[in-house]
C-alpha positions as CSV (number, residue, x, y, z in Angstrom):
1,M,0.0,0.0,0.0
2,R,1.2,3.5,-0.8
3,L,0.5,6.8,1.1
4,L,-0.5,10.1,-0.4
5,V,-1.1,13.2,1.8
6,T,-2.7,16.2,0.1
7,G,-4.8,19.2,0.9
8,C,-4.4,23.0,0.4
9,G,-1.1,24.6,0.0
10,R,0.4,26.2,3.2
11,S,-1.2,23.4,5.4
12,G,2.0,21.8,6.7
13,T,3.0,19.5,3.9
14,V,6.7,20.2,4.1
15,W,6.7,19.5,7.8
16,L,4.7,16.3,7.5
17,A,6.9,15.0,4.7
18,R,9.9,15.6,6.9
19,A,8.3,13.8,9.8
20,L,7.5,10.8,7.6
21,C,11.1,10.7,6.5
22,L,12.3,10.8,10.1
23,A,9.9,7.8,10.7
24,G,11.9,5.8,8.2
25,V,9.7,6.2,5.0
26,D,11.1,7.5,1.7
27,C,8.6,10.2,1.4
28,G,8.7,12.9,-1.3
29,H,7.4,16.4,-1.1
30,E,6.1,17.6,-4.4
31,R,8.3,15.0,-6.1
32,T,5.7,12.6,-7.5
33,Y,2.9,15.3,-7.7
34,S,4.5,18.5,-8.9
35,L,3.8,21.2,-11.4
36,T,4.9,18.8,-14.2
37,R,4.1,15.3,-12.8
38,C,0.9,13.8,-11.6
39,G,1.6,10.6,-9.8
40,E,3.5,8.5,-12.4
41,G,6.4,6.3,-11.6
42,G,7.3,4.1,-8.7
43,W,6.8,5.7,-5.3
44,S,5.7,4.7,-1.9
45,A,4.9,7.9,0.0
46,E,4.2,11.4,-1.2
47,V,3.0,14.6,0.5
48,S,1.9,17.2,-2.0
49,W,-0.9,19.8,-2.1
50,L,-0.5,19.6,-5.9
51,A,-2.1,16.1,-5.9
52,A,-5.6,17.3,-4.9
53,P,-7.1,17.9,-8.3
54,H,-5.9,14.5,-9.7
55,P,-7.8,11.2,-9.7
56,R,-7.0,8.9,-6.8
57,P,-4.5,6.3,-7.8
58,A,-5.1,2.6,-7.1
59,D,-3.7,1.0,-3.9
60,V,-3.1,4.3,-2.2
61,H,-4.2,5.4,1.2
62,V,-5.1,9.1,0.8
63,V,-5.0,11.5,3.7
64,H,-6.6,15.0,3.6
65,L,-4.4,17.3,5.6
66,V,-6.0,20.6,6.7
67,R,-4.8,23.5,8.7
68,H,-6.7,26.3,10.4
69,P,-8.1,28.4,7.5
70,L,-7.2,31.8,8.9
71,A,-3.6,30.6,9.3
72,V,-3.5,29.3,5.7
73,I,-5.1,32.3,4.2
74,R,-2.8,34.7,6.2
75,S,0.2,32.7,5.0
76,Q,-1.0,32.7,1.4
77,V,-1.5,36.5,1.4
78,A,1.8,37.2,3.1
79,R,3.7,35.1,0.5
80,G,2.0,36.9,-2.4
81,G,-0.2,33.9,-3.4
82,L,-2.7,34.4,-6.2
83,A,-1.3,37.9,-6.8
84,R,2.1,37.1,-8.3
85,R,3.4,38.8,-11.4
86,A,5.0,37.2,-14.4
87,G,8.6,36.5,-13.7
88,D,8.1,35.7,-10.1
89,R,9.5,32.2,-9.6
90,R,6.3,31.1,-7.8
91,E,3.9,32.5,-10.4
92,A,3.7,29.0,-11.9
93,Y,1.9,27.8,-8.8
94,D,-0.7,30.5,-9.3
95,R,-1.2,29.4,-12.9
96,Y,-1.5,25.7,-11.7
97,I,-4.2,26.8,-9.2
98,Y,-6.1,28.8,-11.8
99,R,-6.0,25.9,-14.3
100,H,-7.7,23.6,-11.8
101,L,-10.1,26.2,-10.3
102,P,-11.6,28.1,-13.2
103,G,-13.1,31.4,-12.2
104,L,-10.9,31.9,-9.2
105,R,-8.7,34.5,-11.0
106,D,-11.9,36.6,-11.6
107,L,-12.4,37.4,-7.9
108,P,-11.5,41.0,-7.3
109,T,-9.0,40.9,-4.4
110,Q,-6.1,38.7,-3.3
111,L,-7.8,38.0,0.0
112,E,-11.0,36.8,-1.7
113,R,-8.9,34.6,-4.1
114,C,-6.9,33.1,-1.2
115,A,-10.1,32.4,0.9
116,A,-11.9,30.8,-2.1
117,F,-8.7,28.8,-2.8
118,W,-8.8,27.3,0.7
119,V,-12.5,26.3,0.3
120,R,-12.4,25.1,-3.3
121,W,-9.0,23.2,-3.2
122,N,-10.0,21.4,0.0
123,R,-13.2,20.3,-1.7
124,L,-11.2,18.7,-4.5
125,V,-9.7,16.1,-2.1
126,D,-11.1,12.5,-2.2
127,A,-9.5,10.9,0.9
128,D,-9.8,7.9,3.1
129,E,-9.3,10.1,6.2
130,R,-8.9,13.8,7.2
131,M,-6.5,15.1,9.8
132,R,-5.8,18.6,11.1
133,V,-2.1,19.4,11.2
134,E,-2.6,21.0,14.6
135,D,-3.5,17.5,16.0
136,V,-0.7,15.5,14.4
137,T,1.5,13.6,17.0
138,A,4.4,11.2,16.7
139,E,1.9,8.4,17.0
140,T,-0.1,9.8,14.1
141,V,3.0,10.0,11.9
142,T,4.0,6.4,13.0
143,R,0.5,5.2,12.0
144,L,0.8,6.8,8.6
145,A,4.3,5.6,8.0
146,R,3.2,2.1,8.8
147,V,0.8,2.2,5.8
148,V,4.0,2.0,3.7
149,D,6.4,0.2,6.1
150,P,5.2,-1.8,9.1
151,S,8.5,-1.4,10.9
152,A,8.5,2.5,10.6
153,G,8.2,4.6,13.7
154,L,8.8,8.1,15.1
155,T,9.5,9.1,18.7
156,G,9.4,12.8,18.4
157,L,8.1,15.4,15.9
158,P,10.5,17.7,14.0
159,P,10.2,21.4,14.8
160,R,7.7,23.3,12.8
161,A,9.2,25.8,10.3
162,H,8.2,29.4,10.6
163,R,9.1,31.5,7.6
164,G,8.9,34.8,9.5
165,R,6.9,36.8,7.0
166,A,4.5,39.4,8.3
167,A,1.0,38.1,7.9
168,P,-2.1,40.2,8.1
169,L,-4.4,39.7,11.0
170,L,-7.7,38.1,9.8
171,R,-11.1,37.6,11.4
172,W,-13.8,35.2,10.3
173,R,-15.8,38.1,8.8
174,D,-12.8,39.0,6.6
175,V,-12.9,35.6,4.8
176,G,-16.6,34.9,4.3
177,D,-19.2,32.3,5.2
178,Q,-18.0,29.5,3.0
179,V,-14.6,29.4,4.8
180,A,-16.3,29.4,8.2
181,E,-18.8,26.7,7.2
182,L,-16.1,24.4,6.0
183,A,-13.9,25.2,9.0
184,L,-16.7,24.1,11.3
185,R,-17.1,20.9,9.3
186,Y,-13.3,20.2,9.8
187,G,-13.7,20.7,13.6
188,Y,-12.3,24.3,14.0
189,E,-14.0,26.8,16.2
190,V,-15.5,29.8,14.5
191,E,-15.9,32.8,16.8
192,G,-17.0,36.4,16.2
193,L,-18.5,35.9,12.7
């Protein structure tokens, strides 16, 4: 059995791929599912938000990784997501998103595009299970790693990376009802809407 973890970009995929590697699994991050590849080749474990719009492969346990929507949207906005100009090395990611989410580019503001991206991209995922990155423990990583290798295990989680970019403060009313409704469905508390 193979393992695929996907969800929305900025949801902790780099960190989780690193944790799975520390557990003893050869786990790629955007290696098998990238801007130019969509799951072909021999692989056993992959963590990539870029896999979400593609059909589920056979013999793969798919995990939908989510992160608090306000944190994801803040991070997207701070990093210039869905507002990049031609020539920016990350602009190809914006094009990839727009290709798979028609009409997203037409939303008037970057914040609206990033909020709609969180909702629409997460809705693309067809998974066996969903997990919130905030709830991931060493035991969770060990369980996932054992999908691929029954002898895998992890005793401690790697540190979470913080990129240090200034992110705007957001409230639920800034991102709209669809974000709040899906957040509730994923088990997040929604206050002050």
